[in-house]
C-alpha positions in Angstrom: 113.7 125.7 95.3 109.6 125.0 96.3 110.8 126.5 99.7 112.9 129.5 98.7 110.3 131.1 96.5 108.0 130.2 99.6 110.2 132.5 101.7 109.9 135.1 98.9 106.0 135.0 98.8 106.1 135.4 102.6 108.9 138.3 102.4 106.5 139.9 99.7 104.0 140.3 102.2 105.7 141.4 105.1 107.9 143.7 103.1 104.5 145.4 101.8 103.7 146.5 105.5 106.5 147.5 106.9 109.8 148.8 106.0 113.5 147.5 105.6 114.7 148.9 108.5 111.8 147.9 110.6 111.8 144.3 110.2 114.9 142.0 111.9 115.6 138.8 110.5 114.1 137.2 113.9 111.0 138.9 113.1 111.0 137.7 109.1 111.7 134.1 110.6 109.0 134.2 113.2 106.2 135.7 110.3 107.8 132.8 108.0 107.2 129.9 110.9 111.1 129.0 110.0 114.5 128.8 111.7 116.3 131.9 110.8 118.9 129.4 109.6 116.9 128.5 107.0 116.8 132.3 105.4 120.4 132.7 105.8 120.8 129.5 103.9 118.9 130.3 100.9 119.4 133.9 101.1 123.0 134.5 103.1 121.5 137.9 104.4 118.6 139.8 105.0 119.8 142.1 102.3 120.2 139.6 100.3 116.7 138.5 100.9 115.5 141.5 100.1 116.7 141.8 96.8 115.4 138.6 96.0 111.9 139.5 96.8 113.0 142.8 94.7 114.0 140.7 91.6 111.3 138.2 92.0 108.3 141.3 91.9 110.3 142.5 89.0 110.0 139.3 87.0 106.1 139.0 87.9 105.9 142.7 86.5 107.8 142.5 83.5 106.1 138.9 83.0 103.1 140.3 83.1 103.8 143.0 80.9 105.3 140.7 78.1 102.4 138.6 77.9 100.1 138.8 75.2 102.3 138.6 72.0 99.1 137.2 70.0 97.1 139.9 69.8 96.8 142.8 67.2 99.5 145.7 68.4 97.4 147.8 69.5 95.4 145.7 71.7 98.8 144.1 72.9 100.1 147.4 74.4 96.5 148.2 75.7 96.6 145.1 77.6 100.4 145.7 78.5 99.5 148.5 80.4 96.5 147.4 81.7 98.7 144.1 83.2 101.2 147.2 84.5 98.3 149.2 86.2 97.2 145.5 87.8 100.8 145.1 89.4 101.0 148.4 90.6 97.7 148.2 92.3 97.9 145.2 94.3 101.3 145.0 94.4 101.9 148.8 95.9 104.8 148.7 98.3 107.1 146.1 95.7 106.0 148.5 92.4 107.2 151.7 94.7 110.8 150.0 96.0 111.3 149.0 92.2 110.6 152.4 90.8 112.2 154.6 93.9 115.2 152.5 94.0 114.7 151.0 97.1 116.6 152.5 100.8 117.8 155.6 100.4 120.5 155.3 97.1 120.4 151.4 96.5 122.8 150.8 93.4 121.5 146.9 93.4 118.1 147.9 93.2 118.7 151.1 90.8 120.4 148.4 88.4 117.2 145.7 89.0 115.1 148.8 87.9 117.0 149.6 85.0 117.1 146.2 84.1 113.1 146.3 83.9 113.4 149.5 82.2 115.0 148.1 79.3 113.5 145.1 79.2 109.9 147.3 79.2 111.5 149.4 76.0 112.6 146.2 74.5 109.3 145.0 74.2 107.7 148.0 73.0 109.8 148.1 70.7 109.4 144.8 69.7 105.7 145.5 69.3 105.9 148.7 67.4 108.9 147.9 65.3 109.3 144.5 64.8 112.8 144.6 66.6 114.7 145.7 69.8 117.6 147.4 68.1 116.5 151.0 67.9 118.8 154.3 67.8 119.2 156.2 70.4 116.9 159.0 69.3 113.9 155.9 69.7 115.5 154.6 72.8 115.4 158.4 74.7 111.9 158.8 73.6 110.4 155.4 75.1 111.9 156.1 77.9 111.1 159.3 78.5 107.7 157.9 78.3 108.0 154.9 80.4 109.5 157.3 82.9 106.1 159.0 82.9 104.2 155.9 82.9 106.3 155.2 86.1 104.9 159.1 87.4 101.9 158.7 86.6 101.1 155.3 88.1 102.8 156.3 92.0 100.6 159.1 91.4 97.8 156.9 90.4 98.2 154.4 93.2 98.7 157.3 95.7 95.6 158.9 95.1 93.1 156.8 92.8 91.6 159.8 91.9 91.1 157.9 88.4 90.0 154.6 87.1 92.7 152.3 86.2 91.2 152.0 82.5 91.2 156.1 82.1 94.8 156.0 83.3 95.3 153.0 80.9 93.9 155.1 78.0 96.0 158.0 78.8 98.7 156.3 78.5 98.4 153.9 75.4 97.4 157.4 74.0 100.3 159.2 74.8 102.7 156.3 73.7 100.8 156.8 70.6 101.5 160.3 69.9 105.5 159.3 71.4 105.6 156.9 68.8 104.4 159.7 65.9 107.1 161.8 67.4 109.9 159.3 66.8 108.6 158.7 63.4 109.5 162.9 62.9 112.7 162.5 64.1 113.7 159.0 62.6 111.4 158.7 59.1 112.9 154.9 58.9 111.1 154.2 62.5 107.1 155.1 61.7 104.6 154.9 64.1 101.8 151.7 63.9 98.5 152.6 62.0 96.1 153.5 64.9 92.9 152.0 64.9 
């Protein structure tokens, strides 16, 4: 499995600089310094390799965002959003692929992205309410906030007009506002107290 992980790490770098269509399996094997058959052995196809790279990137993003359970809720949200932004900043191609859904309309990549969204919504709900099972209104409000995070993050990594700390603070404060709006509609889901 160490060899597979090494090939994924190499692929993350390759696809960060070159589009999916521009890389052939021969190019990938040459850059990785392995026989093409080894890539087929682990991933079955170029598409399988590409999906494994996206899944690895997603796991990294979710893992970074899910850390800090021992912190107070507000600080945990701050660290989670900062970790999310740092991931996007340092893995721009992977982040864009995850959020945009891959090459063209790729249902498998969209399913991976949707899984990330649900995991992040669950983490936010757990942090805010102490549970992941939430009613539809709460879920859709959190999804709306998360989609705005994606749009803001894409714009931020594209333009870099603001410091990461400023963007993080903006996103954390808008989450606080979203939680207050949720409480207005669903009083049984009170917003956590602000510091």
